[in-house]
C-alpha positions as CSV (number, residue, x, y, z in Angstrom):
1,M,-10.7,-32.4,-16.9
2,Q,-8.0,-29.7,-16.9
3,I,-6.5,-29.5,-13.4
4,L,-4.3,-27.1,-11.4
5,G,-5.0,-24.2,-13.8
6,L,-4.6,-21.7,-11.0
7,A,-1.3,-23.2,-9.5
8,P,1.6,-20.8,-10.0
9,P,3.4,-21.9,-13.2
10,F,6.7,-22.9,-11.5
11,G,6.3,-26.6,-12.2
12,V,4.3,-29.5,-11.1
13,G,5.8,-32.8,-10.0
14,A,4.2,-36.3,-9.8
15,A,4.7,-39.5,-7.7
16,C,2.8,-42.6,-6.7
17,E,2.2,-43.6,-3.1
18,E,5.2,-45.2,-1.3
19,G,6.1,-48.6,-2.7
20,T,4.0,-48.2,-5.8
21,P,5.5,-48.1,-9.3
22,M,4.4,-45.5,-11.9
23,L,3.4,-46.3,-15.5
24,V,4.5,-43.8,-18.1
25,R,3.5,-43.7,-21.7
26,D,5.6,-41.6,-24.0
27,D,4.4,-39.5,-26.9
28,A,5.0,-42.4,-29.3
29,G,2.6,-44.6,-27.3
30,A,5.2,-46.9,-25.6
31,W,4.7,-47.7,-21.9
32,R,7.4,-48.2,-19.3
33,V,7.3,-49.0,-15.6
34,E,9.2,-46.7,-13.3
35,R,10.8,-48.1,-10.1
36,P,8.7,-47.9,-6.9
37,G,9.3,-44.8,-5.0
38,G,10.4,-42.8,-8.0
39,A,9.0,-39.4,-8.8
40,V,8.8,-36.9,-11.7
41,A,10.5,-33.8,-10.5
42,P,8.6,-30.4,-10.7
43,G,8.8,-29.0,-14.2
44,S,9.8,-32.4,-15.7
45,L,6.3,-33.6,-16.9
46,A,6.7,-34.0,-20.6
47,A,4.3,-32.9,-23.3
48,G,2.4,-35.8,-24.9
49,F,3.2,-38.1,-22.0
50,T,0.7,-39.9,-19.7
51,Y,1.4,-40.8,-16.1
52,L,-0.6,-43.4,-14.1
53,C,-0.4,-45.1,-10.7
54,P,-2.2,-48.4,-11.2
55,A,-2.5,-49.2,-7.5
56,G,-3.6,-45.8,-6.1
57,P,-3.9,-42.1,-6.8
58,I,-1.2,-40.1,-8.5
59,V,0.1,-37.5,-6.1
60,L,0.9,-34.1,-7.6
61,A,3.2,-31.7,-5.9
62,F,2.7,-28.0,-6.8
63,P,3.5,-24.6,-5.4
64,D,0.6,-22.7,-3.8
65,S,0.2,-18.9,-3.9
66,R,2.7,-18.5,-1.1
67,G,5.3,-20.6,-2.8
68,E,4.9,-23.5,-0.4
69,T,4.7,-27.0,-1.8
70,R,1.3,-28.7,-1.6
71,R,0.5,-32.3,-2.5
72,R,-2.8,-33.5,-3.7
73,P,-4.0,-37.0,-4.7
74,Y,-5.8,-37.5,-8.0
75,W,-7.5,-40.7,-9.1
76,G,-6.9,-41.2,-12.8
77,A,-4.3,-40.9,-15.5
78,L,-2.5,-37.6,-16.1
79,R,-1.7,-36.5,-19.6
80,I,0.3,-33.3,-20.6
81,E,-1.6,-31.5,-23.4
82,P,0.0,-28.2,-24.3
83,L,-2.5,-25.3,-24.5
84,P,-3.3,-23.8,-27.9
85,P,-1.3,-20.6,-28.6
86,G,-2.7,-17.2,-27.9
87,E,-4.3,-15.4,-25.0
88,P,-7.9,-15.8,-23.9
89,E,-10.2,-13.3,-25.5
90,S,-11.6,-10.7,-23.2
91,S,-13.2,-7.2,-23.4
92,V,-11.4,-6.2,-20.2
93,P,-7.8,-6.6,-18.8
94,L,-8.1,-9.9,-17.0
95,R,-6.5,-10.3,-13.6
96,G,-3.8,-13.0,-13.3
97,R,-6.0,-15.7,-11.8
98,S,-8.9,-14.9,-14.2
99,A,-6.6,-15.1,-17.2
100,R,-5.2,-18.5,-16.1
101,A,-8.7,-19.8,-15.5
102,R,-9.8,-18.7,-18.9
103,A,-6.7,-20.1,-20.6
104,G,-7.0,-23.5,-19.0
105,S,-4.3,-26.0,-18.0
106,D,-2.0,-28.3,-19.9
107,L,-2.5,-30.9,-17.1
108,V,-5.4,-33.1,-18.2
109,L,-6.7,-35.8,-15.9
110,A,-8.8,-38.7,-17.2
111,T,-11.0,-40.3,-14.6
112,S,-14.4,-41.8,-14.3
113,E,-17.6,-39.7,-14.5
114,G,-18.5,-41.0,-11.0
115,S,-15.2,-40.0,-9.5
116,Y,-15.5,-36.6,-11.1
117,A,-19.0,-36.0,-9.7
118,L,-18.0,-37.2,-6.2
119,S,-14.8,-35.0,-6.0
120,S,-16.5,-32.0,-7.5
121,A,-19.6,-32.2,-5.3
122,L,-17.4,-32.5,-2.1
123,S,-15.2,-29.6,-3.4
124,E,-18.2,-27.4,-3.9
125,L,-20.3,-28.4,-0.9
126,P,-18.4,-30.7,1.5
127,N,-21.1,-30.5,4.2
128,G,-24.0,-30.8,1.8
129,R,-27.2,-32.8,2.5
130,A,-27.8,-35.9,0.6
131,E,-30.6,-34.5,-1.6
132,T,-28.6,-31.4,-2.5
133,L,-25.5,-33.5,-3.4
134,K,-27.7,-35.7,-5.6
135,A,-29.0,-32.6,-7.5
136,L,-25.6,-31.1,-7.7
137,S,-24.0,-34.3,-9.1
138,L,-26.6,-34.5,-11.9
139,V,-25.7,-30.9,-12.8
140,L,-22.0,-31.6,-12.7
141,R,-22.3,-34.6,-14.9
142,N,-24.5,-32.6,-17.3
143,N,-21.9,-29.9,-17.6
144,L,-19.2,-32.4,-18.6
145,R,-21.1,-32.6,-21.9
146,A,-21.6,-28.9,-22.3
147,G,-17.9,-27.8,-21.9
148,R,-16.6,-24.3,-21.5
149,H,-13.2,-24.3,-23.3
150,G,-14.2,-25.2,-26.9
151,G,-12.9,-28.6,-27.6
152,R,-10.9,-28.9,-24.4
153,P,-12.2,-30.6,-21.2
154,V,-13.9,-28.8,-18.3
155,C,-11.6,-27.2,-15.8
156,D,-11.2,-27.5,-12.0
157,T,-11.7,-23.8,-11.1
158,T,-14.8,-21.7,-10.3
159,H,-14.6,-20.6,-14.0
160,C,-16.1,-24.1,-14.5
161,E,-16.5,-26.3,-11.4
162,L,-14.3,-27.0,-8.5
163,Y,-12.6,-30.4,-8.6
164,G,-9.9,-32.1,-6.5
165,H,-10.2,-29.8,-3.5
166,D,-11.7,-32.6,-1.3
167,E,-8.6,-34.2,0.1
168,A,-9.4,-33.0,3.6
169,V,-12.9,-34.4,3.7
170,P,-13.1,-37.1,6.4
171,A,-13.8,-40.7,5.4
172,W,-17.3,-40.9,6.9
173,Q,-18.4,-37.8,5.1
174,R,-17.0,-39.1,1.8
175,A,-18.8,-42.4,2.3
176,R,-22.1,-40.6,2.9
177,A,-21.7,-38.5,-0.3
178,R,-20.7,-41.6,-2.2
179,A,-23.8,-43.4,-1.2
180,A,-26.0,-40.4,-2.1
181,L,-24.5,-40.1,-5.6
182,A,-24.8,-43.8,-6.2
183,E,-28.6,-43.4,-5.9
184,V,-28.7,-41.1,-9.0
185,A,-25.8,-42.7,-11.0
186,S,-28.4,-44.4,-13.4
187,L,-30.0,-41.0,-14.2
188,E,-29.0,-38.0,-16.2
189,I,-30.4,-34.6,-17.2
190,A,-31.9,-35.0,-20.7
191,P,-30.1,-32.8,-23.2
192,G,-32.2,-30.2,-25.0
193,P,-32.7,-30.0,-28.8
194,E,-29.3,-28.4,-29.3
195,G,-27.5,-30.7,-26.9
196,G,-26.4,-30.3,-23.3
197,A,-26.6,-26.7,-22.1
198,W,-24.3,-25.5,-19.3
199,L,-26.3,-25.3,-16.0
200,P,-24.8,-22.7,-13.6
201,F,-24.8,-22.9,-9.8
202,F,-23.4,-20.7,-7.1
203,L,-22.9,-20.7,-3.3
204,G,-25.7,-18.2,-2.7
205,G,-26.8,-17.1,0.8
206,R,-28.2,-13.8,2.0
207,E,-25.4,-12.5,4.2
208,A,-24.8,-8.8,3.6
209,W,-21.5,-7.4,2.5
210,R,-20.1,-4.0,1.7
211,E,-17.0,-3.1,-0.3
212,T,-15.5,0.2,-1.5
213,R,-13.3,0.8,-4.6
214,T,-11.6,3.9,-5.8
215,A,-12.5,5.3,-9.2
216,A,-8.9,4.6,-10.3
217,A,-9.2,1.0,-9.3
218,V,-12.4,0.6,-11.3
219,E,-10.8,2.3,-14.3
220,E,-7.8,-0.1,-14.2
221,A,-9.9,-3.2,-13.6
222,L,-12.3,-2.6,-16.5
223,G,-9.8,-1.0,-18.9
224,L,-11.7,2.3,-19.1
225,D,-10.3,5.4,-20.9
226,A,-10.9,7.6,-17.8
227,P,-11.9,7.2,-14.2
228,P,-15.6,6.5,-13.9
229,T,-17.9,9.3,-12.7
230,R,-21.1,7.2,-12.4
231,I,-22.0,3.5,-12.1
232,V,-25.6,2.4,-12.1
233,R,-27.4,-0.9,-12.5
234,I,-29.5,-1.1,-15.6
235,D,-31.1,-4.4,-14.7
236,S,-30.3,-7.5,-12.7
237,A,-27.5,-8.5,-15.1
238,T,-26.1,-5.3,-16.4
239,V,-24.4,-2.1,-15.1
240,E,-23.8,1.2,-16.9
241,I,-20.5,3.1,-16.3
242,T,-19.9,6.7,-17.3
243,A,-16.3,7.6,-17.9
244,G,-16.5,10.3,-20.6
245,V,-18.8,8.0,-22.5
246,E,-21.4,5.5,-21.3
247,R,-20.5,1.8,-21.5
248,A,-22.6,-1.2,-20.4
249,F,-20.9,-4.2,-18.7
250,P,-22.3,-7.5,-17.5
251,C,-22.7,-7.3,-13.7
252,E,-20.9,-10.6,-13.3
253,L,-17.9,-9.2,-15.1
254,L,-17.9,-6.2,-12.8
255,R,-18.1,-8.5,-9.8
256,N,-15.2,-10.7,-11.0
257,Q,-12.9,-7.8,-12.0
258,L,-13.5,-5.9,-8.7
259,R,-13.3,-9.0,-6.6
260,L,-16.8,-8.6,-5.1
261,L,-18.6,-11.5,-3.4
262,S,-21.6,-11.2,-5.7
263,C,-23.2,-8.9,-8.2
264,P,-23.9,-5.8,-6.1
265,E,-27.5,-4.8,-5.3
266,T,-26.6,-1.1,-4.8
267,I,-23.8,1.1,-6.1
268,T,-23.3,4.5,-4.4
269,S,-20.8,7.3,-5.3
270,T,-18.3,8.3,-2.6
271,A,-15.7,11.0,-2.3
272,S,-13.0,8.8,-3.7
273,G,-15.0,6.3,-5.7
274,F,-17.8,3.9,-5.1
275,E,-19.5,1.8,-2.4
276,F,-20.9,-1.6,-3.4
277,R,-23.4,-3.5,-1.3
278,G,-24.8,-6.9,-1.9
279,R,-25.8,-10.2,-0.3
280,G,-24.5,-13.8,-0.6
281,E,-21.7,-15.1,-2.7
282,G,-21.5,-16.0,-6.4
283,H,-22.7,-15.0,-9.8
284,G,-26.4,-15.4,-9.0
285,E,-27.4,-17.7,-11.9
286,G,-28.9,-21.2,-11.7
287,M,-28.9,-23.2,-8.5
288,D,-28.4,-21.4,-5.2
289,L,-26.6,-24.0,-3.1
290,T,-27.5,-22.3,0.1
291,A,-31.1,-22.1,-0.8
292,A,-31.0,-25.7,-2.0
293,E,-29.6,-26.8,1.4
294,S,-32.4,-24.9,3.2
295,A,-35.1,-26.6,1.0
296,A,-33.5,-30.0,1.5
297,A,-33.6,-29.5,5.2
298,Q,-37.3,-29.0,4.9
299,G,-37.8,-32.2,3.0
300,A,-37.3,-31.3,-0.6
301,H,-35.9,-34.2,-2.8
302,Y,-33.4,-33.8,-5.6
303,P,-36.1,-33.7,-8.4
304,D,-37.8,-30.8,-6.5
305,L,-34.5,-28.9,-6.3
306,L,-33.7,-29.4,-10.0
307,Q,-37.2,-28.2,-11.0
308,R,-37.0,-25.2,-8.7
309,F,-33.7,-23.9,-10.2
310,Y,-33.9,-25.3,-13.8
311,P,-37.6,-25.5,-14.6
312,A,-37.1,-26.5,-18.2
313,I,-35.0,-29.7,-17.6
314,S,-36.0,-33.3,-17.2
315,L,-34.3,-36.5,-16.1
316,R,-33.9,-39.7,-18.1
317,P,-32.1,-43.1,-17.6
318,T,-28.5,-42.8,-18.5
319,E,-28.0,-44.1,-22.1
320,P,-27.0,-46.7,-23.0
321,P,-27.8,-48.6,-19.8
322,G,-24.7,-50.9,-20.0
323,A,-22.3,-48.0,-20.6
324,A,-24.0,-46.0,-17.8
325,Q,-23.2,-48.6,-15.3
326,R,-19.5,-48.6,-16.3
327,S,-19.0,-44.9,-16.8
328,N,-21.0,-43.7,-13.8
329,A,-19.7,-46.3,-11.3
330,L,-18.0,-44.7,-8.3
331,P,-14.6,-46.3,-8.4
332,P,-12.7,-47.4,-5.3
333,G,-11.1,-44.4,-3.6
334,P,-10.4,-42.7,-0.3
């Protein structure tokens, strides 16, 4: 998967745990062993090279949004694959984080499907119940096949699915999640006639929120030709904005560009702009993780949860059986 797509582009460094050598493969395919304790300085990871710590995770150092250095362990091999040229296509002027999420990352991590599912499930729902985590892991593994960046791997942001944000999860909680995911490692969601479709999910909930935005802020965020005079919901997925002429926008696009917690239920004009009110958090499509947690607490099992939120899907044994055991195995890890 593509990782650290939202990290400020000031340079990412890599190292192995203390006393562990790093294996480096150059762009010609030749491997070399670096001395134990050595590190690749930020900004020095080379295009076409692969970096691997054979005895543990590779630890990446990167600047956070405040410019402070963070370190995060990743289990797998890191390869530098330059992004294709050009900007991501969009009908609106994307915010910085949104543009980076759409574009992807040149840091590509190869790991096992089981490790991906475990880290992603814990990143999305660290305190999740076992049955919710089982259902979520099946969705996560399905989405690996569907993709969201053309021919490039899935990314580690909310544009795709969170991955790698589970370094603070305690060992007992990780072991509990690992055991739950192992119970469904031999199953997968059967692809439809046209292959695996992307199955969305979101945090959900019903907690009320209220936000205000000026007309000028809406104009800038959506790239309008004039400040809007009216915003109304056409249906559950679309809003209509009048700014000289009427234009329809997906409600999720409005939410993302205006940094609203969810697609607003009501939009009211104010003296300076608009008041947005809604409930919960997320785009509102697919599996509501908060609702799934509530159902699991009342005894629902993972097949019930999947059928509730994705009525058309079915499960099947992972094919082929021998490859499933190898690819879905949860590898040793923290």
